[in-house]
mmCIF file of the N, C-alpha and C atoms, coordinates in Angstrom:
data_MODEL
# 
_entry.id   MODEL 
# 
loop_
_atom_site.group_PDB 
_atom_site.id 
_atom_site.type_symbol 
_atom_site.label_atom_id 
_atom_site.label_alt_id 
_atom_site.label_comp_id 
_atom_site.label_asym_id 
_atom_site.label_entity_id 
_atom_site.label_seq_id 
_atom_site.pdbx_PDB_ins_code 
_atom_site.Cartn_x 
_atom_site.Cartn_y 
_atom_site.Cartn_z 
_atom_site.occupancy 
_atom_site.B_iso_or_equiv 
_atom_site.pdbx_formal_charge 
_atom_site.auth_seq_id 
_atom_site.auth_comp_id 
_atom_site.auth_asym_id 
_atom_site.auth_atom_id 
_atom_site.pdbx_PDB_model_num 
ATOM 1   N N  . CYS A 1 1  ? 129.448 26.306 26.504 1.00 0.00 ? 1  CYS A N  1 
ATOM 2   C CA . CYS A 1 1  ? 130.734 26.322 25.827 1.00 0.00 ? 1  CYS A CA 1 
ATOM 3   C C  . CYS A 1 1  ? 130.949 25.031 25.041 1.00 0.00 ? 1  CYS A C  1 
ATOM 4   N N  . TYR A 1 2  ? 130.459 23.912 25.569 1.00 0.00 ? 2  TYR A N  1 
ATOM 5   C CA . TYR A 1 2  ? 130.650 22.641 24.870 1.00 0.00 ? 2  TYR A CA 1 
ATOM 6   C C  . TYR A 1 2  ? 129.927 22.650 23.527 1.00 0.00 ? 2  TYR A C  1 
ATOM 7   N N  . VAL A 1 3  ? 128.695 23.131 23.524 1.00 0.00 ? 3  VAL A N  1 
ATOM 8   C CA . VAL A 1 3  ? 127.921 23.208 22.278 1.00 0.00 ? 3  VAL A CA 1 
ATOM 9   C C  . VAL A 1 3  ? 128.603 24.149 21.293 1.00 0.00 ? 3  VAL A C  1 
ATOM 10  N N  . GLU A 1 4  ? 129.117 25.255 21.769 1.00 0.00 ? 4  GLU A N  1 
ATOM 11  C CA . GLU A 1 4  ? 129.844 26.183 20.899 1.00 0.00 ? 4  GLU A CA 1 
ATOM 12  C C  . GLU A 1 4  ? 131.099 25.520 20.340 1.00 0.00 ? 4  GLU A C  1 
ATOM 13  N N  . MET A 1 5  ? 131.779 24.729 21.164 1.00 0.00 ? 5  MET A N  1 
ATOM 14  C CA . MET A 1 5  ? 132.952 24.008 20.685 1.00 0.00 ? 5  MET A CA 1 
ATOM 15  C C  . MET A 1 5  ? 132.558 23.077 19.542 1.00 0.00 ? 5  MET A C  1 
ATOM 16  N N  . LEU A 1 6  ? 131.457 22.345 19.708 1.00 0.00 ? 6  LEU A N  1 
ATOM 17  C CA . LEU A 1 6  ? 131.004 21.440 18.661 1.00 0.00 ? 6  LEU A CA 1 
ATOM 18  C C  . LEU A 1 6  ? 130.730 22.187 17.360 1.00 0.00 ? 6  LEU A C  1 
ATOM 19  N N  . GLU A 1 7  ? 130.097 23.343 17.469 1.00 0.00 ? 7  GLU A N  1 
ATOM 20  C CA . GLU A 1 7  ? 129.781 24.144 16.283 1.00 0.00 ? 7  GLU A CA 1 
ATOM 21  C C  . GLU A 1 7  ? 131.047 24.627 15.583 1.00 0.00 ? 7  GLU A C  1 
ATOM 22  N N  . VAL A 1 8  ? 131.996 25.139 16.347 1.00 0.00 ? 8  VAL A N  1 
ATOM 23  C CA . VAL A 1 8  ? 133.241 25.650 15.769 1.00 0.00 ? 8  VAL A CA 1 
ATOM 24  C C  . VAL A 1 8  ? 134.027 24.517 15.116 1.00 0.00 ? 8  VAL A C  1 
ATOM 25  N N  . LEU A 1 9  ? 134.108 23.384 15.785 1.00 0.00 ? 9  LEU A N  1 
ATOM 26  C CA . LEU A 1 9  ? 134.847 22.251 15.223 1.00 0.00 ? 9  LEU A CA 1 
ATOM 27  C C  . LEU A 1 9  ? 134.205 21.764 13.930 1.00 0.00 ? 9  LEU A C  1 
ATOM 28  N N  . ARG A 1 10 ? 132.887 21.774 13.873 1.00 0.00 ? 10 ARG A N  1 
ATOM 29  C CA . ARG A 1 10 ? 132.186 21.349 12.662 1.00 0.00 ? 10 ARG A CA 1 
ATOM 30  C C  . ARG A 1 10 ? 132.406 22.348 11.536 1.00 0.00 ? 10 ARG A C  1 
ATOM 31  N N  . GLU A 1 11 ? 132.217 23.624 11.842 1.00 0.00 ? 11 GLU A N  1 
ATOM 32  C CA . GLU A 1 11 ? 132.320 24.667 10.815 1.00 0.00 ? 11 GLU A CA 1 
ATOM 33  C C  . GLU A 1 11 ? 133.743 24.903 10.333 1.00 0.00 ? 11 GLU A C  1 
ATOM 34  N N  . GLU A 1 12 ? 134.693 24.929 11.245 1.00 0.00 ? 12 GLU A N  1 
ATOM 35  C CA . GLU A 1 12 ? 136.071 25.300 10.910 1.00 0.00 ? 12 GLU A CA 1 
ATOM 36  C C  . GLU A 1 12 ? 136.970 24.120 10.540 1.00 0.00 ? 12 GLU A C  1 
ATOM 37  N N  . GLN A 1 13 ? 136.688 22.944 11.113 1.00 0.00 ? 13 GLN A N  1 
ATOM 38  C CA . GLN A 1 13 ? 137.579 21.798 10.929 1.00 0.00 ? 13 GLN A CA 1 
ATOM 39  C C  . GLN A 1 13 ? 136.895 20.591 10.288 1.00 0.00 ? 13 GLN A C  1 
ATOM 40  N N  . GLY A 1 14 ? 135.577 20.615 10.192 1.00 0.00 ? 14 GLY A N  1 
ATOM 41  C CA . GLY A 1 14 ? 134.848 19.493 9.609  1.00 0.00 ? 14 GLY A CA 1 
ATOM 42  C C  . GLY A 1 14 ? 134.657 18.313 10.547 1.00 0.00 ? 14 GLY A C  1 
ATOM 43  N N  . HIS A 1 15 ? 134.906 18.515 11.847 1.00 0.00 ? 15 HIS A N  1 
ATOM 44  C CA . HIS A 1 15 ? 134.723 17.450 12.844 1.00 0.00 ? 15 HIS A CA 1 
ATOM 45  C C  . HIS A 1 15 ? 133.295 17.540 13.379 1.00 0.00 ? 15 HIS A C  1 
ATOM 46  N N  . GLN A 1 16 ? 132.528 16.488 13.177 1.00 0.00 ? 16 GLN A N  1 
ATOM 47  C CA . GLN A 1 16 ? 131.160 16.478 13.680 1.00 0.00 ? 16 GLN A CA 1 
ATOM 48  C C  . GLN A 1 16 ? 130.961 15.250 14.554 1.00 0.00 ? 16 GLN A C  1 
ATOM 49  N N  . ARG A 1 17 ? 130.359 15.454 15.711 1.00 0.00 ? 17 ARG A N  1 
ATOM 50  C CA . ARG A 1 17 ? 130.111 14.339 16.628 1.00 0.00 ? 17 ARG A CA 1 
ATOM 51  C C  . ARG A 1 17 ? 128.822 13.632 16.229 1.00 0.00 ? 17 ARG A C  1 
ATOM 52  N N  . PRO A 1 18 ? 128.924 12.372 15.834 1.00 0.00 ? 18 PRO A N  1 
ATOM 53  C CA . PRO A 1 18 ? 127.712 11.615 15.533 1.00 0.00 ? 18 PRO A CA 1 
ATOM 54  C C  . PRO A 1 18 ? 126.859 11.452 16.794 1.00 0.00 ? 18 PRO A C  1 
ATOM 55  N N  . ARG A 1 19 ? 125.563 11.381 16.623 1.00 0.00 ? 19 ARG A N  1 
ATOM 56  C CA . ARG A 1 19 ? 124.652 11.262 17.766 1.00 0.00 ? 19 ARG A CA 1 
ATOM 57  C C  . ARG A 1 19 ? 124.977 10.066 18.663 1.00 0.00 ? 19 ARG A C  1 
ATOM 58  N N  . ALA A 1 20 ? 125.397 8.967  18.064 1.00 0.00 ? 20 ALA A N  1 
ATOM 59  C CA . ALA A 1 20 ? 125.668 7.750  18.830 1.00 0.00 ? 20 ALA A CA 1 
ATOM 60  C C  . ALA A 1 20 ? 127.021 7.779  19.537 1.00 0.00 ? 20 ALA A C  1 
ATOM 61  N N  . MET A 1 21 ? 127.828 8.797  19.292 1.00 0.00 ? 21 MET A N  1 
ATOM 62  C CA . MET A 1 21 ? 129.160 8.882  19.879 1.00 0.00 ? 21 MET A CA 1 
ATOM 63  C C  . MET A 1 21 ? 129.101 9.629  21.210 1.00 0.00 ? 21 MET A C  1 
ATOM 64  N N  . THR A 1 22 ? 129.733 9.053  22.224 1.00 0.00 ? 22 THR A N  1 
ATOM 65  C CA . THR A 1 22 ? 129.752 9.713  23.530 1.00 0.00 ? 22 THR A CA 1 
ATOM 66  C C  . THR A 1 22 ? 130.729 10.889 23.499 1.00 0.00 ? 22 THR A C  1 
ATOM 67  N N  . PRO A 1 23 ? 130.592 11.816 24.443 1.00 0.00 ? 23 PRO A N  1 
ATOM 68  C CA . PRO A 1 23 ? 131.550 12.924 24.514 1.00 0.00 ? 23 PRO A CA 1 
ATOM 69  C C  . PRO A 1 23 ? 132.997 12.435 24.649 1.00 0.00 ? 23 PRO A C  1 
ATOM 70  N N  . ARG A 1 24 ? 133.218 11.374 25.413 1.00 0.00 ? 24 ARG A N  1 
ATOM 71  C CA . ARG A 1 24 ? 134.584 10.854 25.583 1.00 0.00 ? 24 ARG A CA 1 
ATOM 72  C C  . ARG A 1 24 ? 135.113 10.243 24.284 1.00 0.00 ? 24 ARG A C  1 
ATOM 73  N N  . GLU A 1 25 ? 134.258 9.561  23.545 1.00 0.00 ? 25 GLU A N  1 
ATOM 74  C CA . GLU A 1 25 ? 134.687 9.008  22.262 1.00 0.00 ? 25 GLU A CA 1 
ATOM 75  C C  . GLU A 1 25 ? 135.045 10.131 21.284 1.00 0.00 ? 25 GLU A C  1 
ATOM 76  N N  . PHE A 1 26 ? 134.239 11.188 21.294 1.00 0.00 ? 26 PHE A N  1 
ATOM 77  C CA . PHE A 1 26 ? 134.515 12.321 20.425 1.00 0.00 ? 26 PHE A CA 1 
ATOM 78  C C  . PHE A 1 26 ? 135.801 13.007 20.853 1.00 0.00 ? 26 PHE A C  1 
ATOM 79  N N  . GLU A 1 27 ? 136.003 13.115 22.152 1.00 0.00 ? 27 GLU A N  1 
ATOM 80  C CA . GLU A 1 27 ? 137.244 13.687 22.678 1.00 0.00 ? 27 GLU A CA 1 
ATOM 81  C C  . GLU A 1 27 ? 138.446 12.923 22.138 1.00 0.00 ? 27 GLU A C  1 
ATOM 82  N N  . ALA A 1 28 ? 138.381 11.605 22.171 1.00 0.00 ? 28 ALA A N  1 
ATOM 83  C CA . ALA A 1 28 ? 139.479 10.776 21.669 1.00 0.00 ? 28 ALA A CA 1 
ATOM 84  C C  . ALA A 1 28 ? 139.706 11.020 20.177 1.00 0.00 ? 28 ALA A C  1 
ATOM 85  N N  . ARG A 1 29 ? 138.633 11.148 19.424 1.00 0.00 ? 29 ARG A N  1 
ATOM 86  C CA . ARG A 1 29 ? 138.755 11.415 17.988 1.00 0.00 ? 29 ARG A CA 1 
ATOM 87  C C  . ARG A 1 29 ? 139.434 12.762 17.744 1.00 0.00 ? 29 ARG A C  1 
ATOM 88  N N  . LEU A 1 30 ? 139.037 13.771 18.522 1.00 0.00 ? 30 LEU A N  1 
ATOM 89  C CA . LEU A 1 30 ? 139.629 15.106 18.366 1.00 0.00 ? 30 LEU A CA 1 
ATOM 90  C C  . LEU A 1 30 ? 141.104 15.096 18.728 1.00 0.00 ? 30 LEU A C  1 
ATOM 91  N N  . GLU A 1 31 ? 141.448 14.377 19.783 1.00 0.00 ? 31 GLU A N  1 
ATOM 92  C CA . GLU A 1 31 ? 142.845 14.289 20.188 1.00 0.00 ? 31 GLU A CA 1 
ATOM 93  C C  . GLU A 1 31 ? 143.679 13.641 19.090 1.00 0.00 ? 31 GLU A C  1 
ATOM 94  N N  . GLU A 1 32 ? 143.144 12.597 18.461 1.00 0.00 ? 32 GLU A N  1 
ATOM 95  C CA . GLU A 1 32 ? 143.843 11.945 17.346 1.00 0.00 ? 32 GLU A CA 1 
ATOM 96  C C  . GLU A 1 32 ? 144.026 12.915 16.175 1.00 0.00 ? 32 GLU A C  1 
ATOM 97  N N  . ALA A 1 33 ? 143.084 13.847 16.024 1.00 0.00 ? 33 ALA A N  1 
ATOM 98  C CA . ALA A 1 33 ? 143.141 14.820 14.925 1.00 0.00 ? 33 ALA A CA 1 
ATOM 99  C C  . ALA A 1 33 ? 144.053 16.003 15.250 1.00 0.00 ? 33 ALA A C  1 
ATOM 100 N N  . GLY A 1 34 ? 144.566 16.056 16.488 1.00 0.00 ? 34 GLY A N  1 
ATOM 101 C CA . GLY A 1 34 ? 145.501 17.114 16.845 1.00 0.00 ? 34 GLY A CA 1 
ATOM 102 C C  . GLY A 1 34 ? 144.898 18.350 17.472 1.00 0.00 ? 34 GLY A C  1 
ATOM 103 N N  . VAL A 1 35 ? 143.617 18.296 17.819 1.00 0.00 ? 35 VAL A N  1 
ATOM 104 C CA . VAL A 1 35 ? 142.986 19.421 18.504 1.00 0.00 ? 35 VAL A CA 1 
ATOM 105 C C  . VAL A 1 35 ? 143.569 19.452 19.927 1.00 0.00 ? 35 VAL A C  1 
ATOM 106 N N  . PRO A 1 36 ? 143.811 20.651 20.494 1.00 0.00 ? 36 PRO A N  1 
ATOM 107 C CA . PRO A 1 36 ? 144.473 20.758 21.809 1.00 0.00 ? 36 PRO A CA 1 
ATOM 108 C C  . PRO A 1 36 ? 143.863 19.848 22.884 1.00 0.00 ? 36 PRO A C  1 
ATOM 109 N N  . THR A 1 37 ? 144.602 18.826 23.248 1.00 0.00 ? 37 THR A N  1 
ATOM 110 C CA . THR A 1 37 ? 144.141 17.783 24.154 1.00 0.00 ? 37 THR A CA 1 
ATOM 111 C C  . THR A 1 37 ? 143.670 18.314 25.505 1.00 0.00 ? 37 THR A C  1 
ATOM 112 N N  . THR A 1 38 ? 144.475 19.130 26.128 1.00 0.00 ? 38 THR A N  1 
ATOM 113 C CA . THR A 1 38 ? 144.144 19.628 27.465 1.00 0.00 ? 38 THR A CA 1 
ATOM 114 C C  . THR A 1 38 ? 142.836 20.395 27.464 1.00 0.00 ? 38 THR A C  1 
ATOM 115 N N  . GLN A 1 39 ? 142.647 21.242 26.469 1.00 0.00 ? 39 GLN A N  1 
ATOM 116 C CA . GLN A 1 39 ? 141.457 22.084 26.426 1.00 0.00 ? 39 GLN A CA 1 
ATOM 117 C C  . GLN A 1 39 ? 140.203 21.277 26.089 1.00 0.00 ? 39 GLN A C  1 
ATOM 118 N N  . VAL A 1 40 ? 140.321 20.351 25.162 1.00 0.00 ? 40 VAL A N  1 
ATOM 119 C CA . VAL A 1 40 ? 139.178 19.496 24.818 1.00 0.00 ? 40 VAL A CA 1 
ATOM 120 C C  . VAL A 1 40 ? 138.783 18.651 26.030 1.00 0.00 ? 40 VAL A C  1 
ATOM 121 N N  . ARG A 1 41 ? 139.772 18.096 26.687 1.00 0.00 ? 41 ARG A N  1 
ATOM 122 C CA . ARG A 1 41 ? 139.504 17.262 27.865 1.00 0.00 ? 41 ARG A CA 1 
ATOM 123 C C  . ARG A 1 41 ? 138.830 18.076 28.973 1.00 0.00 ? 41 ARG A C  1 
ATOM 124 N N  . ARG A 1 42 ? 139.332 19.276 29.212 1.00 0.00 ? 42 ARG A N  1 
ATOM 125 C CA . ARG A 1 42 ? 138.757 20.112 30.272 1.00 0.00 ? 42 ARG A CA 1 
ATOM 126 C C  . ARG A 1 42 ? 137.298 20.450 29.972 1.00 0.00 ? 42 ARG A C  1 
ATOM 127 N N  . LEU A 1 43 ? 137.029 20.866 28.753 1.00 0.00 ? 43 LEU A N  1 
ATOM 128 C CA . LEU A 1 43 ? 135.668 21.242 28.385 1.00 0.00 ? 43 LEU A CA 1 
ATOM 129 C C  . LEU A 1 43 ? 134.738 20.028 28.412 1.00 0.00 ? 43 LEU A C  1 
ATOM 130 N N  . THR A 1 44 ? 135.226 18.885 28.000 1.00 0.00 ? 44 THR A N  1 
ATOM 131 C CA . THR A 1 44 ? 134.421 17.666 28.033 1.00 0.00 ? 44 THR A CA 1 
ATOM 132 C C  . THR A 1 44 ? 134.080 17.285 29.463 1.00 0.00 ? 44 THR A C  1 
ATOM 133 N N  . ARG A 1 45 ? 135.049 17.365 30.367 1.00 0.00 ? 45 ARG A N  1 
ATOM 134 C CA . ARG A 1 45 ? 134.785 17.008 31.775 1.00 0.00 ? 45 ARG A CA 1 
ATOM 135 C C  . ARG A 1 45 ? 133.763 17.954 32.403 1.00 0.00 ? 45 ARG A C  1 
ATOM 136 N N  . LEU A 1 46 ? 133.886 19.236 32.111 1.00 0.00 ? 46 LEU A N  1 
ATOM 137 C CA . LEU A 1 46 ? 132.916 20.191 32.653 1.00 0.00 ? 46 LEU A CA 1 
ATOM 138 C C  . LEU A 1 46 ? 131.521 19.905 32.104 1.00 0.00 ? 46 LEU A C  1 
ATOM 139 N N  . PHE A 1 47 ? 131.431 19.615 30.810 1.00 0.00 ? 47 PHE A N  1 
ATOM 140 C CA . PHE A 1 47 ? 130.153 19.276 30.193 1.00 0.00 ? 47 PHE A CA 1 
ATOM 141 C C  . PHE A 1 47 ? 129.547 18.038 30.864 1.00 0.00 ? 47 PHE A C  1 
ATOM 142 N N  . GLU A 1 48 ? 130.359 17.020 31.072 1.00 0.00 ? 48 GLU A N  1 
ATOM 143 C CA . GLU A 1 48 ? 129.863 15.789 31.693 1.00 0.00 ? 48 GLU A CA 1 
ATOM 144 C C  . GLU A 1 48 ? 129.352 16.036 33.114 1.00 0.00 ? 48 GLU A C  1 
ATOM 145 N N  . GLN A 1 49 ? 130.041 16.890 33.851 1.00 0.00 ? 49 GLN A N  1 
ATOM 146 C CA . GLN A 1 49 ? 129.599 17.195 35.211 1.00 0.00 ? 49 GLN A CA 1 
ATOM 147 C C  . GLN A 1 49 ? 128.212 17.821 35.219 1.00 0.00 ? 49 GLN A C  1 
ATOM 148 N N  . VAL A 1 50 ? 127.979 18.707 34.268 1.00 0.00 ? 50 VAL A N  1 
ATOM 149 C CA . VAL A 1 50 ? 126.685 19.390 34.200 1.00 0.00 ? 50 VAL A CA 1 
ATOM 150 C C  . VAL A 1 50 ? 125.619 18.463 33.617 1.00 0.00 ? 50 VAL A C  1 
ATOM 151 N N  . ARG A 1 51 ? 125.935 17.821 32.512 1.00 0.00 ? 51 ARG A N  1 
ATOM 152 C CA . ARG A 1 51 ? 124.952 17.012 31.787 1.00 0.00 ? 51 ARG A CA 1 
ATOM 153 C C  . ARG A 1 51 ? 124.581 15.741 32.525 1.00 0.00 ? 51 ARG A C  1 
ATOM 154 N N  . TYR A 1 52 ? 125.574 15.020 33.000 1.00 0.00 ? 52 TYR A N  1 
ATOM 155 C CA . TYR A 1 52 ? 125.318 13.715 33.602 1.00 0.00 ? 52 TYR A CA 1 
ATOM 156 C C  . TYR A 1 52 ? 125.402 13.722 35.122 1.00 0.00 ? 52 TYR A C  1 
ATOM 157 N N  . GLY A 1 53 ? 126.082 14.704 35.691 1.00 0.00 ? 53 GLY A N  1 
ATOM 158 C CA . GLY A 1 53 ? 126.236 14.767 37.137 1.00 0.00 ? 53 GLY A CA 1 
ATOM 159 C C  . GLY A 1 53 ? 125.284 15.735 37.803 1.00 0.00 ? 53 GLY A C  1 
ATOM 160 N N  . ASN A 1 54 ? 124.488 16.426 36.985 1.00 0.00 ? 54 ASN A N  1 
ATOM 161 C CA . ASN A 1 54 ? 123.499 17.373 37.497 1.00 0.00 ? 54 ASN A CA 1 
ATOM 162 C C  . ASN A 1 54 ? 124.157 18.417 38.407 1.00 0.00 ? 54 ASN A C  1 
ATOM 163 N N  . LYS A 1 55 ? 125.352 18.855 38.036 1.00 0.00 ? 55 LYS A N  1 
ATOM 164 C CA . LYS A 1 55 ? 126.110 19.816 38.823 1.00 0.00 ? 55 LYS A CA 1 
ATOM 165 C C  . LYS A 1 55 ? 125.961 21.214 38.233 1.00 0.00 ? 55 LYS A C  1 
ATOM 166 N N  . ARG A 1 56 ? 125.974 22.193 39.088 1.00 0.00 ? 56 ARG A N  1 
ATOM 167 C CA . ARG A 1 56 ? 126.002 23.594 38.657 1.00 0.00 ? 56 ARG A CA 1 
ATOM 168 C C  . ARG A 1 56 ? 127.437 24.076 38.763 1.00 0.00 ? 56 ARG A C  1 
ATOM 169 N N  . LEU A 1 57 ? 127.893 24.729 37.724 1.00 0.00 ? 57 LEU A N  1 
ATOM 170 C CA . LEU A 1 57 ? 129.266 25.213 37.726 1.00 0.00 ? 57 LEU A CA 1 
ATOM 171 C C  . LEU A 1 57 ? 129.395 26.510 38.506 1.00 0.00 ? 57 LEU A C  1 
ATOM 172 N N  . GLY A 1 58 ? 130.526 26.649 39.167 1.00 0.00 ? 58 GLY A N  1 
ATOM 173 C CA . GLY A 1 58 ? 130.837 27.890 39.860 1.00 0.00 ? 58 GLY A CA 1 
ATOM 174 C C  . GLY A 1 58 ? 131.547 28.844 38.912 1.00 0.00 ? 58 GLY A C  1 
ATOM 175 N N  . LYS A 1 59 ? 131.868 30.012 39.400 1.00 0.00 ? 59 LYS A N  1 
ATOM 176 C CA . LYS A 1 59 ? 132.526 31.042 38.588 1.00 0.00 ? 59 LYS A CA 1 
ATOM 177 C C  . LYS A 1 59 ? 133.869 30.566 38.030 1.00 0.00 ? 59 LYS A C  1 
ATOM 178 N N  . GLU A 1 60 ? 134.645 29.863 38.851 1.00 0.00 ? 60 GLU A N  1 
ATOM 179 C CA . GLU A 1 60 ? 135.951 29.394 38.395 1.00 0.00 ? 60 GLU A CA 1 
ATOM 180 C C  . GLU A 1 60 ? 135.806 28.361 37.275 1.00 0.00 ? 60 GLU A C  1 
ATOM 181 N N  . GLU A 1 61 ? 134.862 27.471 37.416 1.00 0.00 ? 61 GLU A N  1 
ATOM 182 C CA . GLU A 1 61 ? 134.642 26.459 36.379 1.00 0.00 ? 61 GLU A CA 1 
ATOM 183 C C  . GLU A 1 61 ? 134.115 27.105 35.092 1.00 0.00 ? 61 GLU A C  1 
ATOM 184 N N  . GLU A 1 62 ? 133.275 28.102 35.234 1.00 0.00 ? 62 GLU A N  1 
ATOM 185 C CA . GLU A 1 62 ? 132.804 28.833 34.057 1.00 0.00 ? 62 GLU A CA 1 
ATOM 186 C C  . GLU A 1 62 ? 133.975 29.516 33.353 1.00 0.00 ? 62 GLU A C  1 
ATOM 187 N N  . ARG A 1 63 ? 134.862 30.108 34.124 1.00 0.00 ? 63 ARG A N  1 
ATOM 188 C CA . ARG A 1 63 ? 136.044 30.755 33.559 1.00 0.00 ? 63 ARG A CA 1 
ATOM 189 C C  . ARG A 1 63 ? 136.901 29.738 32.823 1.00 0.00 ? 63 ARG A C  1 
ATOM 190 N N  . GLN A 1 64 ? 137.095 28.570 33.420 1.00 0.00 ? 64 GLN A N  1 
ATOM 191 C CA . GLN A 1 64 ? 137.888 27.520 32.789 1.00 0.00 ? 64 GLN A CA 1 
ATOM 192 C C  . GLN A 1 64 ? 137.249 27.077 31.462 1.00 0.00 ? 64 GLN A C  1 
ATOM 193 N N  . ALA A 1 65 ? 135.927 26.989 31.434 1.00 0.00 ? 65 ALA A N  1 
ATOM 194 C CA . ALA A 1 65 ? 135.229 26.594 30.206 1.00 0.00 ? 65 ALA A CA 1 
ATOM 195 C C  . ALA A 1 65 ? 135.458 27.624 29.104 1.00 0.00 ? 65 ALA A C  1 
ATOM 196 N N  . VAL A 1 66 ? 135.391 28.901 29.460 1.00 0.00 ? 66 VAL A N  1 
ATOM 197 C CA . VAL A 1 66 ? 135.597 29.966 28.476 1.00 0.00 ? 66 VAL A CA 1 
ATOM 198 C C  . VAL A 1 66 ? 137.036 29.951 27.968 1.00 0.00 ? 66 VAL A C  1 
ATOM 199 N N  . VAL A 1 67 ? 137.987 29.756 28.864 1.00 0.00 ? 67 VAL A N  1 
ATOM 200 C CA . VAL A 1 67 ? 139.406 29.700 28.473 1.00 0.00 ? 67 VAL A CA 1 
ATOM 201 C C  . VAL A 1 67 ? 139.627 28.521 27.522 1.00 0.00 ? 67 VAL A C  1 
ATOM 202 N N  . ALA A 1 68 ? 139.059 27.372 27.856 1.00 0.00 ? 68 ALA A N  1 
ATOM 203 C CA . ALA A 1 68 ? 139.215 26.189 27.003 1.00 0.00 ? 68 ALA A CA 1 
ATOM 204 C C  . ALA A 1 68 ? 138.593 26.433 25.633 1.00 0.00 ? 68 ALA A C  1 
ATOM 205 N N  . LEU A 1 69 ? 137.384 26.964 25.608 1.00 0.00 ? 69 LEU A N  1 
ATOM 206 C CA . LEU A 1 69 ? 136.705 27.239 24.343 1.00 0.00 ? 69 LEU A CA 1 
ATOM 207 C C  . LEU A 1 69 ? 137.507 28.234 23.506 1.00 0.00 ? 69 LEU A C  1 
ATOM 208 N N  . THR A 1 70 ? 138.000 29.281 24.123 1.00 0.00 ? 70 THR A N  1 
ATOM 209 C CA . THR A 1 70 ? 138.782 30.290 23.404 1.00 0.00 ? 70 THR A CA 1 
ATOM 210 C C  . THR A 1 70 ? 140.016 29.665 22.766 1.00 0.00 ? 70 THR A C  1 
ATOM 211 N N  . SER A 1 71 ? 140.683 28.800 23.492 1.00 0.00 ? 71 SER A N  1 
ATOM 212 C CA . SER A 1 71 ? 141.869 28.126 22.965 1.00 0.00 ? 71 SER A CA 1 
ATOM 213 C C  . SER A 1 71 ? 141.512 27.243 21.775 1.00 0.00 ? 71 SER A C  1 
ATOM 214 N N  . ILE A 1 72 ? 140.415 26.523 21.865 1.00 0.00 ? 72 ILE A N  1 
ATOM 215 C CA . ILE A 1 72 ? 139.980 25.642 20.777 1.00 0.00 ? 72 ILE A CA 1 
ATOM 216 C C  . ILE A 1 72 ? 139.590 26.460 19.552 1.00 0.00 ? 72 ILE A C  1 
ATOM 217 N N  . VAL A 1 73 ? 138.895 27.568 19.763 1.00 0.00 ? 73 VAL A N  1 
ATOM 218 C CA . VAL A 1 73 ? 138.508 28.444 18.645 1.00 0.00 ? 73 VAL A CA 1 
ATOM 219 C C  . VAL A 1 73 ? 139.748 28.985 17.958 1.00 0.00 ? 73 VAL A C  1 
ATOM 220 N N  . ARG A 1 74 ? 140.717 29.433 18.723 1.00 0.00 ? 74 ARG A N  1 
ATOM 221 C CA . ARG A 1 74 ? 141.963 29.952 18.140 1.00 0.00 ? 74 ARG A CA 1 
ATOM 222 C C  . ARG A 1 74 ? 142.679 28.883 17.332 1.00 0.00 ? 74 ARG A C  1 
ATOM 223 N N  . PHE A 1 75 ? 142.725 27.664 17.866 1.00 0.00 ? 75 PHE A N  1 
ATOM 224 C CA . PHE A 1 75 ? 143.329 26.566 17.128 1.00 0.00 ? 75 PHE A CA 1 
ATOM 225 C C  . PHE A 1 75 ? 142.611 26.335 15.802 1.00 0.00 ? 75 PHE A C  1 
ATOM 226 N N  . CYS A 1 76 ? 141.294 26.270 15.857 1.00 0.00 ? 76 CYS A N  1 
ATOM 227 C CA . CYS A 1 76 ? 140.499 25.994 14.654 1.00 0.00 ? 76 CYS A CA 1 
ATOM 228 C C  . CYS A 1 76 ? 140.667 27.070 13.595 1.00 0.00 ? 76 CYS A C  1 
ATOM 229 N N  . ARG A 1 77 ? 140.835 28.287 14.031 1.00 0.00 ? 77 ARG A N  1 
ATOM 230 C CA . ARG A 1 77 ? 140.962 29.410 13.092 1.00 0.00 ? 77 ARG A CA 1 
ATOM 231 C C  . ARG A 1 77 ? 142.416 29.720 12.740 1.00 0.00 ? 77 ARG A C  1 
ATOM 232 N N  . GLY A 1 78 ? 143.319 28.931 13.285 1.00 0.00 ? 78 GLY A N  1 
ATOM 233 C CA . GLY A 1 78 ? 144.730 29.103 12.963 1.00 0.00 ? 78 GLY A CA 1 
ATOM 234 C C  . GLY A 1 78 ? 145.362 30.335 13.566 1.00 0.00 ? 78 GLY A C  1 
ATOM 235 N N  . THR A 1 79 ? 144.831 30.793 14.704 1.00 0.00 ? 79 THR A N  1 
ATOM 236 C CA . THR A 1 79 ? 145.366 31.996 15.335 1.00 0.00 ? 79 THR A CA 1 
ATOM 237 C C  . THR A 1 79 ? 146.052 31.681 16.666 1.00 0.00 ? 79 THR A C  1 
ATOM 238 N N  . VAL A 1 80 ? 146.512 30.435 16.828 1.00 0.00 ? 80 VAL A N  1 
ATOM 239 C CA . VAL A 1 80 ? 147.181 30.041 18.082 1.00 0.00 ? 80 VAL A CA 1 
ATOM 240 C C  . VAL A 1 80 ? 148.544 30.650 18.131 1.00 0.00 ? 80 VAL A C  1 
# 
């Protein structure tokens, strides 16, 4: 879901995460741009748990990731 979020933000809003930018730095940039803070933060935390914490997500966390991504996609496409 995090990778899909990056793609949607790049394609729909022109926000692209530079390689040298951490997920948290990108999160801060998105929040400044007005992208839904709660959803970006939730998806970023889940991504960090998997990527850096070597954690496997459970069904509830997967559901939360999908809900967050859906909200971000709707925002980007102006269908909120």
